[in-house]
C-alpha positions as CSV (number, residue, x, y, z in Angstrom):
1,M,72.5,83.5,107.0
2,S,74.5,80.6,105.0
3,D,74.0,76.9,106.4
4,M,77.6,75.4,106.8
5,I,76.5,72.6,109.0
6,A,77.5,70.0,106.1
7,I,81.3,71.3,106.5
8,K,81.8,71.8,110.2
9,S,85.1,70.1,110.1
10,T,88.2,72.3,110.2
11,K,90.3,69.9,108.2
12,L,89.7,69.3,104.3
13,P,89.2,66.0,103.1
14,A,92.3,64.3,101.9
15,H,91.4,64.7,98.1
16,L,90.9,68.3,98.6
17,A,94.2,69.1,100.9
18,G,96.8,71.0,98.7
19,V,94.2,71.7,95.9
20,A,91.8,74.3,97.8
21,K,92.9,77.8,97.6
22,V,92.1,79.8,100.7
23,V,90.5,83.0,99.2
24,N,87.0,84.3,98.9
25,P,86.1,84.2,95.1
26,F,82.8,86.3,96.2
27,A,84.6,88.9,97.8
28,S,83.4,91.8,95.5
29,A,79.9,91.0,96.2
30,V,80.3,92.8,99.5
31,K,82.5,95.3,98.4
32,Q,81.5,99.1,98.1
33,G,83.7,99.5,95.0
34,G,86.9,101.8,94.7
35,F,89.6,102.3,97.0
36,P,90.6,104.7,99.7
37,V,93.1,107.5,98.7
38,V,95.8,109.3,100.8
39,S,96.0,113.2,100.2
40,I,98.9,115.3,100.9
41,K,97.3,118.7,99.5
42,G,98.3,121.7,101.8
43,K,100.7,119.4,103.7
44,V,98.2,117.7,105.4
45,F,97.3,114.0,105.3
46,H,93.5,113.1,104.5
47,I,91.9,110.0,103.6
48,Q,89.2,110.0,100.9
49,R,87.0,107.1,101.2
50,G,84.1,107.2,98.8
51,D,82.4,110.5,99.3
52,E,83.8,110.9,103.0
53,R,87.1,113.0,103.6
54,T,88.6,112.3,106.8
55,L,91.8,114.3,108.3
56,I,94.5,112.3,109.8
57,T,95.2,113.6,113.2
58,K,97.9,113.2,116.0
59,P,97.2,110.2,118.5
60,D,96.3,112.6,121.5
61,S,94.2,115.1,119.4
62,D,91.1,115.3,117.7
63,D,91.6,118.2,115.3
64,E,95.4,118.7,115.2
65,P,96.6,117.2,111.7
66,A,99.4,114.5,112.0
67,A,102.7,115.6,110.9
68,S,103.6,112.2,109.7
69,I,102.0,108.7,109.0
70,E,103.4,105.3,109.6
71,V,102.6,102.7,106.9
72,V,103.7,99.6,105.1
73,I,104.4,100.1,101.4
74,L,102.6,97.0,99.9
75,S,103.4,97.7,96.5
76,S,103.9,100.1,93.8
77,N,103.7,100.6,89.8
78,P,107.4,100.4,88.7
79,N,106.4,102.9,86.1
80,K,105.9,106.5,86.2
81,S,102.0,107.5,85.9
82,K,101.2,110.6,83.7
83,V,98.1,112.7,83.9
84,Y,97.3,115.6,81.6
85,Y,94.5,118.1,81.5
86,E,94.1,120.2,78.4
87,S,92.7,123.4,80.4
88,G,95.0,122.7,83.5
89,Y,93.9,121.3,86.6
90,E,91.6,123.3,88.8
91,Q,91.5,123.0,92.6
92,G,88.3,121.2,93.8
93,S,87.5,119.8,90.2
94,V,86.2,116.0,89.8
95,A,86.8,116.3,86.0
96,K,88.7,113.5,84.3
97,P,91.8,114.3,82.8
98,T,92.0,114.7,79.1
99,C,94.6,111.9,78.9
100,Y,96.5,109.7,81.3
101,S,98.7,106.8,81.4
102,N,99.7,104.4,83.9
103,D,102.9,102.9,82.5
104,G,104.4,106.0,81.2
105,V,104.4,104.3,77.6
106,G,101.3,105.2,76.0
107,P,97.8,106.5,77.0
108,A,95.5,104.4,78.9
109,A,92.8,102.3,76.9
110,D,90.1,104.5,78.5
111,A,91.8,107.8,78.2
112,E,89.2,110.3,76.9
113,D,91.4,112.0,74.3
114,P,94.8,110.5,73.9
115,Q,97.3,113.2,72.9
116,A,99.9,110.9,71.3
117,K,100.4,107.3,70.5
118,K,103.6,107.1,72.7
119,C,104.2,109.3,75.9
120,A,107.7,109.7,74.7
121,T,106.8,111.7,71.6
122,C,104.0,113.6,73.1
123,P,104.3,117.5,73.1
124,H,102.7,117.7,76.7
125,N,105.3,115.4,78.2
126,Q,108.3,117.7,77.0
127,W,110.1,120.0,79.3
128,G,108.9,123.5,79.1
129,S,105.5,122.5,77.9
130,R,104.2,124.1,81.1
131,I,105.0,127.5,82.9
132,T,104.2,127.6,86.6
133,D,102.9,130.6,88.4
134,N,106.2,131.6,89.6
135,G,107.6,131.4,85.8
136,G,109.3,128.2,86.0
137,K,109.3,125.4,83.6
138,G,107.8,122.2,83.9
139,K,105.7,119.6,82.1
140,A,102.1,120.0,81.1
141,C,101.7,116.2,81.5
142,G,102.4,115.5,85.2
143,D,104.6,112.6,86.4
144,S,103.9,110.5,89.7
145,M,104.2,107.2,91.1
146,R,101.4,105.2,92.5
147,L,102.0,103.4,95.8
148,A,99.8,101.0,97.6
149,I,100.2,101.6,101.2
150,A,98.5,100.6,104.4
151,P,98.6,101.9,107.9
152,A,100.9,100.2,110.3
153,G,98.0,99.3,112.6
154,Q,95.6,98.3,109.8
155,I,97.6,96.4,107.2
156,N,94.4,94.9,105.5
157,D,92.9,98.3,104.3
158,P,95.3,99.1,101.3
159,M,95.2,102.7,99.8
160,L,96.6,104.9,97.1
161,L,99.4,107.3,97.9
162,R,100.4,109.2,94.8
163,V,104.0,110.6,94.9
164,P,104.3,113.7,92.9
165,A,107.2,114.6,90.8
166,A,108.8,116.7,93.2
167,T,109.3,113.7,95.7
168,L,110.2,110.9,92.9
169,K,114.0,111.7,93.4
170,V,113.8,111.0,97.2
171,L,111.4,108.1,96.8
172,G,114.2,106.4,94.3
173,Q,116.9,107.1,96.7
174,Y,114.9,105.5,99.7
175,G,114.2,102.3,97.5
176,A,117.8,102.1,96.6
177,Q,119.1,102.4,100.1
178,L,116.5,99.4,101.0
179,A,117.5,97.3,98.2
180,K,121.3,97.8,98.8
181,R,120.7,96.1,102.1
182,G,118.4,93.3,100.6
183,V,115.2,94.8,102.2
184,E,111.9,95.2,100.4
185,P,109.6,98.4,101.4
186,K,107.1,95.7,102.8
187,H,109.8,94.5,105.1
188,V,109.7,97.9,107.0
189,I,107.6,100.3,108.6
190,T,107.9,103.5,106.8
191,K,107.4,107.1,108.3
192,I,106.1,109.5,105.7
193,S,106.6,112.9,106.6
194,F,106.8,116.3,104.7
195,D,109.7,118.6,103.9
196,Y,109.1,121.9,105.1
197,S,112.1,123.5,103.6
198,V,110.1,123.7,100.4
199,A,106.8,125.5,99.4
200,H,105.3,122.6,97.4
201,P,104.1,119.3,98.9
202,A,107.3,117.2,98.9
203,M,107.6,114.1,101.3
204,T,110.0,112.2,103.0
205,F,110.6,108.7,103.7
206,K,112.2,107.2,106.8
207,A,112.4,103.4,107.9
208,V,111.3,103.3,111.5
209,R,112.0,99.5,112.4
210,F,111.4,95.9,110.7
211,V,107.7,94.6,110.6
212,D,107.2,91.9,113.1
213,E,106.1,88.4,112.5
214,E,102.4,89.0,113.0
215,E,102.6,92.0,110.7
216,M,104.4,90.2,108.0
217,A,101.7,87.5,108.1
218,A,99.2,90.3,107.9
219,I,100.9,91.8,104.8
220,T,101.2,88.3,103.2
221,E,97.6,87.7,103.7
222,T,96.4,91.2,102.3
223,L,98.6,90.9,99.1
224,R,96.9,87.6,98.4
225,D,93.6,88.6,99.5
226,E,93.5,92.2,98.1
227,S,95.6,91.5,95.1
228,E,92.9,92.7,92.8
229,T,92.3,96.1,94.7
230,I,96.2,96.7,94.9
231,A,96.6,96.1,91.2
232,Q,93.8,98.8,90.6
233,I,95.5,101.1,93.2
234,T,98.8,100.8,91.5
235,G,97.4,101.0,88.0
236,V,98.9,97.8,86.8
237,S,95.6,95.9,86.3
238,D,93.6,95.9,83.1
239,A,90.7,97.5,84.8
240,P,90.7,101.4,84.7
241,A,92.1,102.9,87.6
242,S,91.3,106.1,89.6
243,V,93.0,109.0,87.9
244,E,90.5,111.8,88.8
245,H,91.3,114.4,91.3
246,V,88.9,114.2,94.2
247,A,86.8,117.2,95.0
248,D,88.2,119.5,97.7
249,A,85.4,119.0,99.8
250,A,85.4,120.0,103.9
251,P,86.3,116.9,106.1
252,K,83.1,115.4,107.3
253,K,84.8,114.0,110.5
254,V,88.2,113.8,112.1
255,A,89.6,110.5,112.9
256,K,92.7,109.3,115.0
257,P,95.7,108.2,112.8
258,V,94.3,105.5,110.9
259,V,95.3,106.2,107.1
260,E,92.4,107.4,104.8
261,E,91.6,107.7,101.5
262,V,93.4,110.4,99.6
263,E,92.5,112.5,96.7
264,E,94.9,112.3,93.8
265,E,97.3,115.1,93.8
266,E,97.9,117.5,90.9
267,E,101.5,117.2,89.4
268,E,104.1,119.4,91.0
269,E,106.6,121.0,89.1
270,A,110.0,119.0,88.9
271,P,112.4,120.2,91.8
272,K,115.0,122.5,90.7
273,P,118.7,121.3,91.6
274,A,119.5,122.0,95.2
275,P,123.0,123.2,96.4
276,K,125.2,119.9,96.6
277,K,125.3,118.6,100.2
278,K,124.8,115.0,101.7
279,A,121.2,114.2,101.9
280,K,119.7,112.2,104.8
281,V,117.3,110.0,103.2
282,V,116.3,107.6,105.9
283,E,117.5,107.4,109.4
284,A,115.9,105.0,111.7
285,E,114.2,106.1,114.9
286,S,113.6,102.7,116.5
287,F,116.3,100.0,116.9
288,D,114.8,96.8,118.0
289,D,118.0,94.7,117.0
290,I,117.9,96.5,113.7
291,D,121.4,97.6,114.3
292,D,122.7,94.2,113.9
293,A,120.4,92.8,111.3
294,L,120.5,96.0,108.9
295,D,123.4,98.1,109.7
296,N,121.0,100.3,112.1
297,L,119.0,101.1,108.8
298,D,121.4,104.0,108.8
299,F,120.5,105.3,105.3
300,D,122.8,108.3,105.6
301,D,125.4,106.7,103.1
């Protein structure tokens, strides 16, 4: 145990006031390494934390999967990420990808076998380079977007959610509706659910409510104290980010809806054009004065 008797005072000396930075530079000394990943395989939410995979369940159940999770989107990689497996990805495999990119511009510095100098000219990044099981066209190098999210009740625990290609359009619409109202994703609690009208694992995003003052303070603190981890989660740091698919192991235990780590999802085929109709992107479920502050968070327009 450390001896802090010499600095028992809660006030800094005048010569240190405004100079000291309230962060723990030795935080990594007690960290286990890595970060949790939220999986959406099979339209079921799991959290992969190291070797432990946990099912996210409904609040009143020990074994019934949660149909949605409520989170804060702390940060994101502004660019699409790309992952390529030469022989295709096999379910349950923990093999590293042949090539990957976290910025969508060029292969990562530690990619095992870069396929081209630039992603734009890579043959695996061209439409039609992959034929799906049902005969559809796709790309051999899958697109996704990396989000750093945290459970609404556990904001200091950032984790990775990889949004697959089939959901990128919906995510972009959600972000546009927030931006139009001057709201950042971290300003609201986002409910993430599945789109059960399609066979592949596509997600929906809905603004439930604004974060309260206490939650905003926790968000600010987490963005400061966990900045390095968040940068690794989103893939914007120089350090290699996790790109491997997590083994499809059986869940070791079941937990109540506290967001758990997730395995990386294999890239889904880009969605085919749907019949033209007005899509309800986000619709608020809780109104705590939101109607006046943010036009009821009615994102139907």
